[in-house]
Backbone as CSV, one residue per row, in Angstrom:
resi,resn,N_x,N_y,N_z,CA_x,CA_y,CA_z,C_x,C_y,C_z
1,MET,25.202,-16.672,-29.796,23.834,-16.205,-29.611,22.989,-16.706,-30.783
2,GLU,21.764,-17.009,-30.504,20.844,-17.505,-31.517,20.629,-16.444,-32.598
3,THR,20.561,-16.900,-33.840,20.443,-15.991,-34.978,19.211,-15.106,-34.900
4,SER,18.065,-15.637,-34.511,16.852,-14.827,-34.475,16.953,-13.714,-33.430
5,ILE,17.646,-13.973,-32.333,17.839,-12.943,-31.310,18.787,-11.869,-31.832
6,ARG,19.833,-12.282,-32.507,20.773,-11.341,-33.118,20.040,-10.470,-34.137
7,ASN,19.164,-11.096,-34.927,18.362,-10.354,-35.908,17.464,-9.339,-35.219
8,PHE,16.833,-9.748,-34.123,15.952,-8.843,-33.384,16.728,-7.609,-32.919
9,CYS,17.867,-7.827,-32.305,18.681,-6.711,-31.805,19.067,-5.770,-32.939
10,GLU,19.496,-6.330,-34.060,19.909,-5.499,-35.195,18.717,-4.759,-35.810
11,ASN,17.585,-5.418,-35.904,16.390,-4.755,-36.442,15.952,-3.593,-35.561
12,ILE,16.020,-3.761,-34.258,15.661,-2.678,-33.355,16.652,-1.525,-33.516
13,ARG,17.941,-1.846,-33.615,18.955,-0.804,-33.793,18.712,-0.018,-35.085
14,GLN,18.442,-0.741,-36.174,18.198,-0.068,-37.456,16.945,0.800,-37.415
15,ARG,15.894,0.279,-36.828,14.651,1.055,-36.754,14.802,2.270,-35.841
16,LYS,15.561,2.128,-34.779,15.831,3.265,-33.889,16.486,4.387,-34.687
17,GLU,17.461,4.031,-35.511,18.143,5.026,-36.341,17.196,5.610,-37.384
18,GLU,16.431,4.751,-38.031,15.499,5.193,-39.071,14.473,6.187,-38.516
19,TYR,13.978,5.914,-37.326,12.972,6.774,-36.700,13.603,7.919,-35.902
20,ARG,14.925,7.927,-35.869,15.682,8.965,-35.157,15.257,9.087,-33.689
21,LEU,15.231,7.936,-33.032,14.846,7.888,-31.623,16.077,7.929,-30.730
22,SER,15.974,8.605,-29.627,17.034,8.558,-28.615,16.876,7.252,-27.832
23,ASP,17.911,6.906,-27.082,17.815,5.722,-26.225,16.654,5.879,-25.246
24,ARG,16.500,7.074,-24.710,15.426,7.341,-23.740,14.045,7.163,-24.387
25,GLN,13.884,7.681,-25.596,12.588,7.548,-26.288,12.272,6.090,-26.563
26,LEU,13.277,5.339,-27.027,13.054,3.918,-27.311,12.708,3.167,-26.033
27,ALA,13.389,3.491,-24.956,13.098,2.839,-23.671,11.655,3.087,-23.256
28,MET,11.206,4.332,-23.393,9.825,4.662,-23.017,8.829,3.924,-23.903
29,LEU,9.098,3.872,-25.198,8.185,3.202,-26.126,8.105,1.696,-25.871
30,LEU,9.235,1.101,-25.515,9.261,-0.346,-25.292,8.921,-0.731,-23.854
31,GLY,8.899,0.257,-22.968,8.586,-0.026,-21.570,9.719,-0.711,-20.829
32,ILE,10.963,-0.401,-21.223,12.132,-0.969,-20.553,13.071,0.168,-20.161
33,SER,14.082,-0.141,-19.384,15.025,0.876,-18.927,15.996,1.264,-20.046
34,ILE,16.616,2.422,-19.876,17.639,2.855,-20.831,18.796,1.857,-20.827
35,PHE,19.154,1.358,-19.660,20.211,0.356,-19.544,19.878,-0.861,-20.407
36,SER,18.622,-1.304,-20.352,18.200,-2.461,-21.153,18.236,-2.148,-22.646
37,VAL,17.847,-0.930,-23.004,17.913,-0.522,-24.416,19.356,-0.583,-24.902
38,ARG,20.260,-0.065,-24.108,21.672,-0.042,-24.518,22.229,-1.449,-24.669
39,LYS,21.833,-2.356,-23.778,22.253,-3.759,-23.917,21.696,-4.344,-25.211
40,LEU,20.423,-4.067,-25.469,19.770,-4.561,-26.675,20.484,-4.055,-27.926
41,LEU,20.832,-2.783,-27.936,21.501,-2.186,-29.085,22.913,-2.727,-29.282
42,GLN,23.487,-3.286,-28.225,24.809,-3.913,-28.316,24.712,-5.401,-28.669
43,GLY,23.489,-5.868,-28.888,23.293,-7.256,-29.282,23.082,-8.214,-28.131
44,GLU,22.871,-7.692,-26.928,22.625,-8.528,-25.759,21.139,-8.491,-25.415
45,VAL,20.643,-9.588,-24.898,19.239,-9.648,-24.511,19.119,-9.293,-23.030
46,PRO,18.490,-8.158,-22.729,18.324,-7.781,-21.327,17.309,-8.680,-20.629
47,ARG,17.465,-8.852,-19.337,16.536,-9.680,-18.558,15.112,-9.153,-18.640
48,GLN,14.992,-7.854,-18.773,13.688,-7.184,-18.796,12.907,-7.458,-20.085
49,LEU,13.563,-8.009,-21.083,12.925,-8.192,-22.380,11.943,-9.361,-22.338
50,GLY,10.675,-9.048,-22.523,9.645,-10.074,-22.535,8.823,-9.980,-23.806
51,ALA,7.871,-10.862,-23.932,7.010,-10.874,-25.111,6.275,-9.545,-25.267
52,ASP,5.897,-8.934,-24.144,5.189,-7.651,-24.215,6.058,-6.575,-24.852
53,THR,7.355,-6.608,-24.603,8.281,-5.645,-25.199,8.357,-5.846,-26.710
54,VAL,8.415,-7.090,-27.130,8.486,-7.404,-28.557,7.201,-6.944,-29.256
55,VAL,6.065,-7.179,-28.629,4.785,-6.749,-29.205,4.733,-5.225,-29.306
56,ARG,5.171,-4.534,-28.266,5.185,-3.056,-28.312,6.063,-2.559,-29.457
57,ALA,7.202,-3.207,-29.677,8.096,-2.816,-30.772,7.402,-3.008,-32.114
58,ALA,6.753,-4.143,-32.299,6.063,-4.413,-33.571,4.931,-3.419,-33.806
59,VAL,4.203,-3.086,-32.766,3.103,-2.124,-32.901,3.656,-0.744,-33.243
60,PHE,4.670,-0.305,-32.509,5.210,1.029,-32.762,5.813,1.127,-34.159
61,PHE,6.589,0.123,-34.556,7.247,0.163,-35.861,6.327,-0.321,-36.985
62,ASP,5.075,-0.638,-36.639,4.053,-1.025,-37.607,4.535,-2.149,-38.526
63,CYS,4.957,-3.238,-37.901,5.437,-4.389,-38.672,4.996,-5.676,-37.991
64,PRO,4.923,-6.756,-38.754,4.605,-8.052,-38.138,5.727,-8.468,-37.178
65,LEU,5.374,-9.187,-36.136,6.375,-9.681,-35.188,7.505,-10.412,-35.908
66,SER,7.155,-11.208,-36.885,8.163,-12.014,-37.588,9.225,-11.149,-38.260
67,ASP,8.862,-9.941,-38.698,9.840,-9.058,-39.345,10.979,-8.676,-38.404
68,LEU,10.700,-8.623,-37.121,11.728,-8.238,-36.160,12.761,-9.345,-35.933
69,PHE,12.437,-10.567,-36.347,13.331,-11.702,-36.133,13.960,-12.233,-37.416
70,THR,13.674,-11.592,-38.524,14.286,-12.003,-39.801,15.535,-11.185,-40.036
71,PRO,16.417,-11.627,-40.919,17.636,-10.854,-41.171,17.302,-9.426,-41.572
72,PRO,17.979,-8.456,-40.971,17.690,-7.049,-41.276,18.159,-6.659,-42.666
73,HIS,17.563,-5.606,-43.183,17.984,-5.070,-44.469,19.235,-4.268,-44.253
74,LYS,20.182,-4.432,-45.107,21.472,-3.720,-44.970,21.424,-2.388,-45.636
């Protein structure tokens, strides 16, 4: 899998934990299904994932789009 996609998945997982969001809450915020959220959290890119989902994530987590694709902080 491409590194930037792997970074995106890990950044979303870390932010989900930091914000203490349930899978259902994250799905609602991103506008995708819980199934898609779970795939994303496992490092897989769901078919439902589009640019609009990435923008919603950046807006909610109050970060530049590029931050979601850079290596996550450990």
